[in-house]
ZANU-522350 format. One line per 8 residues: number of its first residue (from 1); their letters; for each residue x negated, y negated, z negated of N, C-alpha, C, CB. Coordinates in Angstrom, 3 decimals, always signed. Glycine has a CB too. Layout:
BEGIN
NUM	A	X:Y:Z:X:Y:Z:X:Y:Z:X:Y:Z ~ ...
//
This chain:
BEGIN
1	MKIIKTLA	+0.520:-6.631:-21.233:+1.464:-6.546:-20.133:+0.729:-6.505:-18.795:+2.437:-7.728:-20.173 ~ -0.346:-7.283:-18.670:-1.125:-7.304:-17.431:-1.707:-5.921:-17.140:-2.256:-8.351:-17.521 ~ -2.156:-5.227:-18.197:-2.717:-3.883:-18.013:-1.643:-2.933:-17.510:-3.325:-3.354:-19.331 ~ -0.442:-3.032:-18.052:+0.656:-2.165:-17.615:+0.974:-2.414:-16.150:+1.912:-2.394:-18.478 ~ +1.011:-3.674:-15.756:+1.275:-3.999:-14.352:+0.186:-3.433:-13.447:+1.380:-5.520:-14.163 ~ -1.049:-3.578:-13.881:-2.161:-3.074:-13.078:-2.104:-1.560:-12.954:-3.496:-3.498:-13.687 ~ -1.841:-0.880:-14.058:-1.744:+0.579:-14.021:-0.592:+1.033:-13.142:-1.575:+1.137:-15.429 ~ +0.531:+0.344:-13.240:+1.676:+0.699:-12.399:+1.352:+0.486:-10.926:+2.911:-0.125:-12.792
9	AVAALGVA	+0.655:-0.593:-10.622:+0.289:-0.864:-9.229:-0.663:+0.200:-8.700:-0.353:-2.253:-9.101 ~ -1.628:+0.578:-9.509:-2.573:+1.614:-9.092:-1.850:+2.938:-8.892:-3.702:+1.771:-10.128 ~ -0.925:+3.262:-9.797:-0.156:+4.500:-9.655:+0.669:+4.472:-8.383:+0.755:+4.716:-10.871 ~ +1.294:+3.337:-8.107:+2.103:+3.220:-6.889:+1.236:+3.378:-5.647:+2.835:+1.867:-6.853 ~ +0.048:+2.802:-5.671:-0.861:+2.949:-4.530:-1.287:+4.398:-4.352:-2.096:+2.060:-4.711 ~ -1.520:+5.076:-5.457:-1.895:+6.485:-5.377:-0.791:+7.331:-4.782:-2.255:+7.009:-6.745 ~ +0.439:+7.071:-5.209:+1.583:+7.800:-4.657:+1.732:+7.486:-3.177:+2.882:+7.445:-5.416 ~ +1.558:+6.230:-2.817:+1.671:+5.857:-1.403:+0.613:+6.567:-0.572:+1.542:+4.334:-1.232
17	AMTYSAHA	-0.596:+6.650:-1.080:-1.664:+7.323:-0.340:-1.356:+8.800:-0.161:-3.003:+7.150:-1.058 ~ -0.837:+9.439:-1.210:-0.492:+10.859:-1.103:+0.664:+11.062:-0.140:-0.136:+11.433:-2.478 ~ +1.628:+10.166:-0.178:+2.803:+10.283:+0.674:+2.422:+10.223:+2.135:+3.805:+9.192:+0.353 ~ +1.484:+9.368:+2.476:+1.148:+9.170:+3.872:+0.028:+10.065:+4.382:+0.775:+7.764:+4.085 ~ -0.568:+10.858:+3.522:-1.644:+11.723:+3.998:-1.133:+12.741:+5.003:-2.309:+12.436:+2.827 ~ +0.110:+13.172:+4.856:+0.682:+14.131:+5.802:+0.864:+13.508:+7.175:+2.019:+14.656:+5.287 ~ +1.106:+12.214:+7.223:+1.329:+11.541:+8.498:+0.025:+11.138:+9.187:+2.190:+10.317:+8.287 ~ -1.058:+11.160:+8.463:-2.328:+10.713:+9.031:-2.772:+11.586:+10.195:-3.402:+10.701:+7.961
25	ADKGLIGV	-2.419:+12.863:+10.163:-2.861:+13.781:+11.211:-2.287:+13.429:+12.574:-2.480:+15.194:+10.852 ~ -1.114:+12.810:+12.618:-0.506:+12.487:+13.905:-0.730:+11.036:+14.318:+0.972:+12.774:+13.856 ~ -1.648:+10.351:+13.657:-1.977:+8.954:+13.966:-0.732:+8.073:+13.952:-2.668:+8.858:+15.332 ~ +0.101:+8.261:+12.961:+1.344:+7.518:+12.838:+1.189:+6.284:+11.973:+2.421:+8.401:+12.275 ~ +2.248:+5.984:+11.257:+2.334:+4.807:+10.397:+1.768:+5.112:+9.015:+3.790:+4.326:+10.282 ~ +0.990:+4.184:+8.488:+0.486:+4.283:+7.119:+0.875:+3.004:+6.392:-1.073:+4.508:+7.087 ~ +1.536:+3.171:+5.258:+1.908:+2.040:+4.423:+0.801:+1.739:+3.427:+3.228:+2.315:+3.692 ~ +0.407:+0.490:+3.340:-0.598:+0.054:+2.371:+0.081:-0.981:+1.484:-1.896:-0.537:+3.079
33	LMPTKTSQ	+0.193:-0.665:+0.201:+0.905:-1.523:-0.735:-0.071:-2.100:-1.746:+2.027:-0.748:-1.448 ~ -0.235:-3.402:-1.707:-1.137:-4.092:-2.618:-0.315:-4.838:-3.668:-2.068:-5.068:-1.845 ~ -0.882:-5.030:-4.866:-0.106:-5.628:-5.945:+0.177:-7.122:-5.799:-0.808:-5.404:-7.214 ~ -0.748:-7.879:-5.218:-0.541:-9.325:-5.153:-1.352:-9.949:-4.025:-0.911:-9.976:-6.485 ~ -0.876:-11.079:-3.571:-1.602:-11.836:-2.556:-2.160:-13.133:-3.158:-0.680:-12.149:-1.351 ~ -2.126:-13.234:-4.485:-2.667:-14.420:-5.148:-4.114:-14.217:-5.578:-1.817:-14.779:-6.355 ~ -4.629:-13.018:-5.417:-6.014:-12.713:-5.764:-6.786:-12.385:-4.489:-6.091:-11.532:-6.779 ~ -7.873:-13.091:-4.272:-8.672:-12.873:-3.065:-9.149:-11.432:-2.961:-9.868:-13.816:-3.047
41	RWINDGDA	-9.379:-10.804:-4.103:-9.834:-9.411:-4.108:-8.816:-8.509:-3.411:-10.075:-8.925:-5.553 ~ -7.520:-8.644:-3.741:-6.493:-7.785:-3.138:-6.270:-8.128:-1.674:-5.176:-7.909:-3.905 ~ -6.417:-9.386:-1.335:-6.300:-9.788:+0.072:-7.426:-9.143:+0.879:-6.341:-11.344:+0.216 ~ -8.652:-9.241:+0.362:-9.798:-8.631:+1.049:-9.638:-7.121:+1.170:-11.097:-8.956:+0.308 ~ -9.221:-6.470:+0.076:-9.029:-5.018:+0.107:-7.961:-4.630:+1.119:-8.647:-4.497:-1.284 ~ -6.836:-5.342:+1.103:-5.754:-5.039:+2.039:-6.192:-5.200:+3.483:-4.559:-5.928:+1.766 ~ -6.877:-6.297:+3.766:-7.360:-6.538:+5.133:-8.372:-5.481:+5.568:-7.990:-7.930:+5.235 ~ -9.262:-5.101:+4.653:-10.288:-4.103:+4.987:-9.669:-2.734:+5.253:-11.316:-3.996:+3.855
49	VKSQLEKL	-8.736:-2.327:+4.402:-8.072:-1.034:+4.593:-7.306:-1.037:+5.904:-7.120:-0.720:+3.416 ~ -6.568:-2.116:+6.154:-5.785:-2.211:+7.392:-6.699:-2.149:+8.614:-4.959:-3.516:+7.411 ~ -7.772:-2.892:+8.580:-8.703:-2.929:+9.706:-9.293:-1.552:+9.999:-9.824:-3.922:+9.428 ~ -9.734:-0.869:+8.962:-10.342:+0.453:+9.151:-9.327:+1.463:+9.677:-10.943:+0.955:+7.835 ~ -8.116:+1.435:+9.147:-7.087:+2.371:+9.616:-6.704:+2.091:+11.065:-5.843:+2.291:+8.721 ~ -6.620:+0.818:+11.427:-6.296:+0.474:+12.812:-7.409:+0.922:+13.757:-6.059:-1.040:+12.950 ~ -8.660:+0.816:+13.322:-9.774:+1.299:+14.147:-9.667:+2.798:+14.392:-11.116:+0.972:+13.479 ~ -9.062:+3.504:+13.444:-8.882:+4.952:+13.573:-7.625:+5.310:+14.366:-8.817:+5.592:+12.194
57	GYTVDLQY	-6.876:+4.295:+14.782:-5.719:+4.534:+15.633:-4.377:+4.581:+14.934:-5.908:+5.781:+16.339 ~ -4.321:+4.205:+13.668:-3.063:+4.225:+12.929:-2.351:+2.882:+13.034:-3.311:+4.578:+11.461 ~ -1.049:+2.920:+12.907:-0.256:+1.714:+12.736:-0.176:+1.469:+11.234:+1.182:+1.847:+13.395 ~ -0.408:+0.233:+10.803:-0.474:-0.064:+9.374:+0.602:-1.074:+8.992:-1.868:-0.598:+8.994 ~ +1.320:-0.754:+7.929:+2.306:-1.663:+7.353:+1.746:-2.129:+6.012:+3.724:-0.969:+7.187 ~ +1.103:-3.302:+5.996:+0.477:-3.857:+4.797:+1.467:-4.783:+4.101:-0.836:-4.617:+5.150 ~ +1.734:-4.502:+2.820:+2.674:-5.311:+2.053:+2.071:-5.675:+0.699:+4.010:-4.562:+1.865 ~ +2.475:-6.825:+0.197:+2.048:-7.303:-1.113:+3.280:-7.472:-1.993:+1.255:-8.642:-0.996
65	AQDDIPNQ	+3.185:-7.059:-3.261:+4.336:-7.080:-4.163:+4.425:-8.341:-5.015:+4.289:-5.886:-5.058 ~ +3.453:-9.214:-4.934:+3.434:-10.454:-5.714:+3.528:-10.186:-7.223:+4.584:-11.362:-5.275 ~ +2.795:-9.178:-7.693:+2.754:-8.815:-9.121:+4.125:-8.477:-9.685:+2.152:-9.946:-9.925 ~ +5.000:-7.984:-8.861:+6.359:-7.629:-9.271:+6.516:-6.113:-9.116:+7.440:-8.407:-8.419 ~ +6.466:-5.400:-10.248:+6.494:-3.941:-10.208:+7.770:-3.410:-9.561:+6.358:-3.379:-11.610 ~ +8.963:-3.910:-9.919:+10.159:-3.413:-9.227:+10.088:-3.640:-7.714:+11.407:-4.089:-9.790 ~ +9.507:-4.752:-7.298:+9.336:-5.026:-5.871:+8.406:-3.990:-5.240:+8.780:-6.452:-5.653 ~ +7.309:-3.675:-5.918:+6.374:-2.703:-5.355:+7.001:-1.310:-5.285:+5.087:-2.660:-6.187
73	LSQLENEI	+7.771:-0.945:-6.292:+8.459:+0.345:-6.250:+9.461:+0.380:-5.103:+9.170:+0.623:-7.585 ~ +10.141:-0.728:-4.877:+11.076:-0.822:-3.754:+10.337:-0.691:-2.426:+11.849:-2.155:-3.802 ~ +9.182:-1.340:-2.317:+8.370:-1.226:-1.102:+7.967:+0.228:-0.872:+7.113:-2.124:-1.196 ~ +7.570:+0.894:-1.945:+7.164:+2.292:-1.841:+8.329:+3.163:-1.378:+6.627:+2.795:-3.187 ~ +9.496:+2.968:-1.975:+10.674:+3.741:-1.573:+11.011:+3.489:-0.107:+11.879:+3.389:-2.461 ~ +10.902:+2.242:+0.334:+11.177:+1.919:+1.737:+10.173:+2.587:+2.670:+11.154:+0.403:+1.947 ~ +8.910:+2.626:+2.274:+7.891:+3.281:+3.097:+8.158:+4.783:+3.194:+6.485:+3.026:+2.520 ~ +8.548:+5.384:+2.095:+8.866:+6.818:+2.110:+10.046:+7.082:+3.031:+9.175:+7.329:+0.683
81	TKG	+11.047:+6.209:+2.983:+12.222:+6.356:+3.844:+11.836:+6.268:+5.319:+13.269:+5.283:+3.509 ~ +10.870:+5.410:+5.630:+10.408:+5.276:+7.018:+9.767:+6.563:+7.521:+9.412:+4.121:+7.137 ~ +9.257:+7.348:+6.582:+8.636:+8.622:+6.945:+7.241:+8.438:+7.337:+9.367:+9.292:+8.041
//
């Protein structure tokens, strides 16, 4: 089950990255969706990605799904709706 959650989270992150690549050219909003905030690794990754994107002039919406796949899918749908 843990592997399925991890694969789903990685897939969701990949979709989020593809979704926001079109917006990157105008220095707009980029959504960064991480699977959990209970692992220092994901916290570090989220902070590093956010920091680098902000240095490049983007606004970053960093969210954590707390290992809840339906929550992460909802976050992704909300980010897509934001445009």
